[in-house]
C-alpha positions as CSV (number, residue, x, y, z in Angstrom):
1,M,0.0,0.0,0.0
2,A,1.5,3.3,-1.1
3,A,3.0,5.5,1.7
4,E,1.2,8.6,0.4
5,L,-2.1,7.3,1.6
6,N,-3.3,8.8,4.8
7,W,-4.7,6.5,7.5
8,G,-8.3,6.8,6.4
9,E,-7.5,6.0,2.8
10,W,-5.3,3.1,3.9
11,L,-8.1,1.6,5.9
12,A,-10.5,1.9,3.0
13,R,-8.1,0.5,0.4
14,G,-7.0,-2.2,2.8
15,R,-10.6,-3.3,3.4
16,Q,-11.1,-3.8,-0.3
17,Q,-7.9,-5.8,-0.6
18,L,-8.7,-8.1,2.3
19,M,-12.3,-8.6,1.2
20,A,-11.0,-9.6,-2.3
21,A,-8.7,-12.1,-0.6
22,G,-11.7,-13.6,1.3
23,V,-10.6,-12.3,4.7
24,E,-13.4,-11.9,7.2
25,E,-13.9,-9.0,9.6
26,A,-11.5,-6.9,7.5
27,N,-12.5,-3.6,9.1
28,V,-11.9,-4.8,12.6
29,K,-8.5,-6.4,11.8
30,L,-7.3,-3.3,10.0
31,R,-8.3,-1.1,13.0
32,W,-6.3,-3.4,15.3
33,V,-3.3,-3.0,13.0
34,A,-3.7,0.8,12.9
35,A,-4.1,1.0,16.7
36,H,-1.0,-1.1,17.2
37,V,1.2,0.9,14.7
38,L,-0.1,4.3,15.9
39,G,0.2,3.3,19.6
40,C,-3.4,4.3,20.3
41,K,-6.6,2.7,21.5
42,L,-8.9,1.0,19.1
43,L,-11.6,3.6,19.4
44,D,-9.1,6.4,18.7
45,V,-8.0,5.2,15.3
46,F,-10.3,7.4,13.4
47,R,-8.9,10.5,15.0
48,F,-5.8,9.9,12.8
49,A,-7.8,9.4,9.6
50,A,-6.4,12.5,7.9
51,Q,-2.9,12.1,9.2
52,M,-0.1,10.8,7.0
53,P,2.1,8.0,8.3
54,S,5.8,8.2,9.0
55,E,8.0,6.1,6.9
56,A,8.3,3.5,9.6
57,Q,4.6,3.4,10.1
58,A,4.0,3.0,6.4
59,R,6.4,0.1,6.2
60,A,4.8,-1.5,9.3
61,R,1.2,-1.2,8.1
62,A,2.2,-2.5,4.6
63,A,3.8,-5.6,6.0
64,A,0.9,-6.2,8.3
65,L,-1.6,-5.9,5.5
66,A,0.3,-8.4,3.4
67,R,0.2,-10.9,6.3
68,L,-3.5,-10.4,6.9
69,A,-4.2,-11.0,3.2
70,T,-2.8,-14.6,3.6
71,G,-5.3,-15.3,6.3
72,E,-2.9,-15.0,9.2
73,P,-4.7,-14.1,12.5
74,V,-4.4,-10.4,13.4
75,Q,-3.2,-11.4,16.9
76,Y,-0.1,-13.0,15.4
77,V,0.4,-10.1,12.9
78,I,0.5,-7.5,15.7
79,G,2.1,-9.9,18.2
80,E,-0.3,-9.3,21.1
81,T,-3.8,-9.7,22.3
82,D,-6.0,-8.9,25.3
83,F,-7.2,-11.4,27.9
84,M,-9.0,-10.6,31.2
85,G,-8.0,-7.0,30.8
86,L,-4.3,-7.9,30.5
87,R,-2.0,-7.6,27.4
88,F,-0.4,-10.8,26.3
89,R,2.4,-11.4,23.8
90,C,1.0,-13.7,21.2
91,D,2.7,-15.6,18.3
92,A,2.6,-19.0,16.5
93,R,4.3,-20.8,19.5
94,A,0.9,-21.1,21.2
95,L,-2.9,-20.9,20.7
96,I,-4.4,-17.5,20.6
97,P,-6.3,-16.8,23.8
98,R,-10.1,-16.7,23.3
99,P,-12.8,-14.8,25.1
100,E,-14.5,-18.1,26.0
101,T,-11.4,-19.0,28.1
102,E,-12.1,-16.0,30.3
103,L,-15.0,-18.1,31.7
104,L,-12.6,-20.7,32.9
105,V,-10.6,-18.0,34.8
106,G,-13.8,-16.7,36.3
107,E,-14.9,-20.1,37.6
108,A,-11.4,-20.8,39.0
109,E,-11.3,-17.4,40.8
110,E,-14.7,-18.1,42.4
111,F,-13.5,-21.6,43.5
112,L,-10.2,-20.3,44.9
113,A,-12.0,-17.6,46.9
114,G,-13.6,-20.4,49.0
115,V,-10.3,-22.1,49.8
116,P,-9.4,-21.1,53.4
117,H,-5.6,-21.6,53.0
118,A,-3.2,-20.4,50.4
119,P,-4.3,-22.6,47.5
120,V,-2.2,-24.5,44.9
121,V,-3.5,-24.3,41.4
122,V,-2.1,-25.9,38.2
123,D,-2.9,-24.6,34.7
124,V,-2.3,-27.6,32.4
125,G,-1.4,-26.9,28.8
126,T,-0.7,-23.3,29.6
127,G,0.1,-22.1,26.0
128,T,0.6,-18.3,26.2
129,G,0.2,-18.5,30.0
130,C,-3.0,-16.5,29.8
131,V,-4.9,-18.5,32.4
132,A,-2.0,-18.9,34.8
133,C,-1.0,-15.3,34.6
134,A,-4.5,-14.0,35.0
135,L,-5.1,-16.2,38.1
136,A,-1.8,-15.1,39.6
137,K,-2.8,-11.5,39.1
138,R,-6.3,-11.9,40.4
139,V,-5.6,-14.4,43.3
140,P,-2.2,-13.3,44.6
141,R,-2.3,-15.5,47.6
142,A,-2.4,-18.6,45.4
143,R,0.6,-20.6,44.4
144,V,0.2,-20.9,40.6
145,L,2.0,-23.5,38.5
146,A,1.7,-24.1,34.8
147,T,2.7,-27.0,32.6
148,D,3.0,-27.5,28.9
149,I,4.6,-30.2,26.7
150,S,5.9,-27.6,24.3
151,A,9.1,-25.9,25.3
152,D,8.4,-23.1,22.8
153,A,5.0,-22.4,24.4
154,L,6.6,-22.3,27.9
155,D,9.1,-19.8,26.6
156,L,6.3,-17.5,25.5
157,A,4.4,-18.0,28.7
158,Q,7.4,-17.1,30.8
159,E,7.9,-13.9,28.7
160,N,4.3,-13.0,29.4
161,A,4.7,-13.7,33.2
162,R,7.8,-11.5,33.3
163,E,6.1,-8.6,31.5
164,L,3.0,-8.8,33.7
165,G,5.1,-9.0,36.9
166,V,3.4,-12.1,38.2
167,S,4.8,-15.2,39.9
168,V,4.0,-18.4,38.1
169,E,6.1,-21.6,38.3
170,F,6.5,-23.2,34.9
171,R,7.2,-26.8,34.2
172,Q,7.7,-28.7,30.9
173,A,5.6,-31.8,31.5
174,D,3.0,-34.0,29.9
175,L,-0.2,-32.8,31.6
176,L,0.2,-33.5,35.4
177,E,3.3,-35.6,35.1
178,G,5.5,-35.3,38.2
179,F,2.8,-33.9,40.6
180,A,2.5,-35.8,43.9
181,P,-0.9,-37.3,44.9
182,G,-3.1,-35.0,46.9
183,S,-0.9,-31.9,46.3
184,V,-3.1,-29.6,44.3
185,D,-6.3,-27.7,45.3
186,L,-7.4,-26.9,41.7
187,V,-6.5,-28.1,38.2
188,V,-7.6,-25.9,35.3
189,A,-7.1,-26.7,31.7
190,N,-7.9,-25.6,28.2
191,L,-6.5,-28.6,26.4
192,P,-6.8,-29.6,22.7
193,Y,-10.3,-30.7,22.0
194,V,-10.7,-30.8,18.2
195,G,-11.1,-34.3,16.6
196,E,-8.9,-35.4,13.7
197,E,-11.9,-35.2,11.3
198,E,-12.8,-31.8,12.5
199,W,-9.4,-30.4,11.7
200,A,-9.8,-30.1,8.0
201,G,-13.0,-28.1,8.5
202,L,-11.6,-25.5,10.8
203,A,-11.4,-21.9,9.5
204,R,-8.3,-21.2,7.4
205,N,-6.9,-18.7,9.9
206,V,-6.9,-21.4,12.6
207,R,-6.0,-24.4,10.6
208,D,-3.1,-22.9,8.7
209,F,-1.5,-20.8,11.4
210,E,-2.2,-21.9,14.9
211,P,-0.3,-24.9,16.3
212,R,-2.0,-28.2,15.6
213,L,-0.6,-29.6,18.8
214,A,-2.7,-27.1,20.8
215,L,-5.9,-28.0,18.9
216,V,-6.2,-31.6,17.9
217,S,-6.5,-34.5,20.4
218,G,-7.3,-37.9,18.8
219,C,-10.2,-39.0,16.7
220,D,-12.9,-37.5,19.0
221,G,-10.9,-34.7,20.5
222,L,-11.1,-36.2,24.0
223,T,-7.8,-38.0,24.2
224,A,-6.0,-35.4,26.3
225,I,-9.0,-34.6,28.4
226,S,-9.5,-38.3,29.2
227,R,-5.9,-38.6,30.3
228,L,-6.1,-35.5,32.4
229,V,-9.2,-36.6,34.3
230,S,-7.5,-39.8,35.3
231,M,-4.3,-38.0,36.4
232,A,-6.3,-35.2,38.2
233,A,-8.2,-37.8,40.3
234,D,-4.9,-38.6,42.0
235,V,-3.3,-35.2,42.2
236,I,-6.3,-33.2,43.5
237,V,-6.9,-33.0,47.3
238,P,-10.3,-34.0,48.8
239,S,-12.7,-31.0,48.2
240,G,-10.4,-29.9,45.4
241,G,-11.6,-28.9,42.0
242,L,-11.1,-29.7,38.3
243,M,-12.2,-27.2,35.6
244,L,-12.0,-28.0,31.9
245,E,-12.7,-26.0,28.8
246,I,-14.5,-28.3,26.4
247,G,-15.7,-28.3,22.8
248,E,-19.2,-28.1,21.5
249,N,-21.2,-31.3,22.0
250,Q,-18.6,-32.8,24.4
251,A,-20.4,-32.2,27.7
252,D,-22.0,-35.6,27.9
253,A,-18.9,-37.4,26.9
254,V,-16.8,-35.6,29.5
255,K,-19.4,-36.2,32.2
256,D,-19.1,-39.9,31.4
257,L,-15.3,-39.7,32.0
258,L,-16.0,-38.2,35.4
259,C,-18.5,-40.9,36.2
260,Q,-15.9,-43.5,35.5
261,T,-13.5,-41.8,37.9
262,T,-14.8,-42.6,41.4
263,R,-13.0,-39.7,43.1
264,L,-14.3,-36.9,40.9
265,K,-17.9,-35.7,40.8
266,F,-19.5,-33.5,38.2
267,Q,-20.7,-30.1,39.6
268,K,-21.9,-27.9,36.8
269,L,-21.5,-26.6,33.2
270,V,-20.8,-23.0,32.3
271,F,-22.2,-21.8,29.0
272,D,-20.4,-19.4,26.6
273,Y,-21.7,-16.3,24.9
274,A,-23.2,-18.5,22.1
275,G,-25.1,-20.7,24.5
276,Q,-22.7,-23.6,24.1
277,A,-21.5,-25.7,27.1
278,R,-17.9,-24.5,27.4
279,V,-16.5,-25.1,30.9
280,M,-17.0,-28.3,32.9
281,R,-16.6,-28.0,36.7
282,A,-16.0,-31.1,38.9
283,M,-14.7,-31.7,42.4
284,R,-13.2,-34.5,44.5
285,P,-15.6,-35.1,47.4
286,A,-14.2,-34.7,50.9
């Protein structure tokens, strides 16, 4: 895009280019880029409509537009995203934090408020570290640990923890590997829950850019969740909790997993903004 275009003209031309490339929500994505390059809030972008960019700004917005046209998620393009009111560094090392996952944090915060002692909470499959860091920020009396099998994801999560100034203990581990029996008050997890057959049908910006390891889990999408339920039954203390983000139409199947695990009892489902069961809450009876 030519440097001589002001910001308003660039937004209009960019929208045409992205729509021609089949990119959805072009207006929103371009405003995210503009806000990032200009260093302003999203709502303030149009105040700069008649302003010409600097040379550096023109180069940055042109590079961003080219990446958006390939279908790359805007969060990766600008390198950051918001989650629970916090700013997280975001790139292809980990899944992009979703608004639905904020429900998981809210449920965990509510549970931890009822624990009389300083609670121990483990975020399994931490990715960007968004859940662990948000809980460390909102429940400072908790000891927060986070695991991931991906060393690259853990590097990203540690970067985010440092930038946010929160204390989280990170471990490279397969789920709850290495945790002692009865050592954790709460396990939270947003694990991969997409089935192998579903993978091909995912949106291009997800399938082609986000890490497959963080999305796909066996034929039915339940392999990782099933393993975690079994491990959590040993690791969680009596009266401790387990909270899982789940996929659409997985509620009954996950309930069955809990029923087969004698020390975990289903408590409730939390529904997302689209009315889908999104968070499963269970506990180990006292």
